[in-house]
N, C-alpha and C positions, 0 to 999 in steps of 0.2 A: 607284643600290641595285644592289647585288652580284646576282649570279645564285642565292648561298648563300642574302644576305638573305631575297630571295624566295619561296627553298624552305622557309625555316621559316615565316616568315608565311604561308604556303599551307596548310602541317602544322599550325599552330596555330590556325588557322579551321577545317580539317580536323574535329580532338580537339571542338572549341566546338563545333562543328553535331552531332556524336555525341552526347554529352554530352544537349546540348539536347532531344535525339530522345529518348532513352531518359527522360529525367524526365519527359515529357509523355506518354510510351505508358503510365508507370505511373499515371498520373493519371488517365488514359482507361479505364483496364481498370475494370470494375464489380466490385464487392467476391463474392464467394464465399459462396454459398449455405452457411448450415449445417445440417450431414446430422445423421441420428438416430444417435445410437452403436450400432453393429450389435451391441454385445454387451449392449442393454437392448430386451428383447421390446416390440415394439410391438404392442399388443393392445387391440383396437377397445371402445370402453365398452359398446355393447351385449353385446358377449360377457359382460366383466367384470362383467354385472351381471344376466347371462342365470339363474346357477343361484343362489339364492338361498339361504343358510347356514340356515332351515329353512322349512318349508312352508307356503304361503300360509295366513292363517286361514280357516276358517270361517265365514262370517260375510254374511249379507242385502246386495247392491247392487243398485241402480235396470239394470234391462237390460227393453228393449222395454216402455217403460212398465210393468214389473213389480218388484217386490220380491223377486228372486230371490239363492240361495245357490248357491257354487259348492261341492262336496263331492268330485267328483272331475273326473279328467282320463286319458282312456285314450288308450296310445298304440300305433299299429298299425305289423304290420309294412313296407307298403307307404311311410311314412313320415308318412302322415296321421295325426291324431290327432280325438280329440272330446274338448269338454268339458260336463261334464252338471252341470246343474242343477237345486233345487227349489224351491218355491215356499215363500218363508219364511210366509205363513200355513199350512204343511202342518206345519210343522216339529214342535209343537208335540205334533201328535197320534201322532205315532209311536210305536210300543213294538216295542222289539226284539226280533227273533223271530217277531214276530203279522205278520198280513196286512197291507199298508198301509190308513189308513182312506180310505171315499167322500172325494173332493174334492182327494187329495192330484194336484200335477201337478208333471210334470216337463219340463226345456225340456235339450235337445242340441245343439250347436255341432257342424258338423262343417268341419274346417281341413286341405284339401290344400294349404294355403300358410301362410307368416306373418302375409299381406297384410292376408286377411279372410277369413273364414268360410262356407262355402257355405250350403246348404240347411239350415235351424234345424227339427227335429223336436223334436213336444209328446205329449204321452202325459199322459191323465188318466183317474184312477178315479169312474165315474159307475154309482151303482147296481149295486156291484160287479163292475161290466165293464170292461176299460181299450178308452179310445179314444183315434184316434191323429191327427194333425193335422201338416203341415208350411206351411212360410212361406221367402219369401225375407228377409235379412235386412234390408234399407232398405226393407221392407214385411211387418211384422210381422201381418200380418191372416192369417185362418186360422179354420177350421169341424173341428170334432170329431165324427168318426164311428168306428164299429168298423170296421176293414181288416184282412181275412183275410190279405195279404201281410204287413203290418208285426205281425200279431200271429203268425205261424208262426215270423219269427225269436225269438219269445219265450217260444213253449209248452214248449220243452224244459227253462224256467228256472218251474215250477211250485212248487217247497220255496221260492223267494223271490218267491213272488206275481208271477211272470212278470215281475221286472223284475233283467235281469241285473247289475246294480252296485249293488243292495239291501245286500250283505256292506259296501260302500265307503261305502253312504251310514248304516249302525249305526258304523261306525268315524269317519267324521268326528263325526257326533255326540259319540261320546265320547271323542275325544282335542281336537276344534275346530280340527282345521285338515282340508285339502285333500288327498286322498289320492289315490292316481297307482296307475296297472296297464299291462300290456304286454299285446297279442293280437297273435299272429304271422301271422293271417289278415287277408288285405290287405278294402279297401271295407269292405262294411255284413253279413260275413258273422260273426256272432256266433264265439265261441271257448268251448271247453270251463269249467263254470263254475267251476273251478279259477282259471281267470286274471284272474278279479273279485275273489279273496281278498288283501283288503292281508296285507301284511308285517306282524310283529310291532312293527318299530318306528313303523310309521304307526299302527297299531292303538292305538295306550298314548294 
């Protein structure tokens, strides 16, 4: 075998080796993951469902072993919010524009995060006087008594029977929908009465 023939054989072997290496590398490369289309907004499911087309219905639900109707949500300037309920057994006796009847019971959840409510406050009218109580959400046991510190926040609201959200309650009774309000003050500081007046589109 001449030198030229050996050179051609070595050249053919080198080309065959390179072709084989390329084929094997393509087979061993993992497939690429499909990436989201950058032109399509990726919106979490919880975000899409967080804003309902219409307000939730004002209707009784079982909560803390009682039948309660959620009638108002009051958002605060510090990002917290309150969900306010009335005992279902109190609803039929309420007359718009008049003092709330004896036995009327309210429950207010305080929310400082979306994970779980904080302290739950209770308010009930007994013998023409408002009594107050509170409990932890996982331990719904409480005692009702008159509290000067609690009543001091309600005292400026004599025209609405010392109940800040009474206008929202009456609007919920008319519309059968949960009402919303915004109070710019943080924590438990009550806002001016105007903050608890429902907008026209809610009250109808």
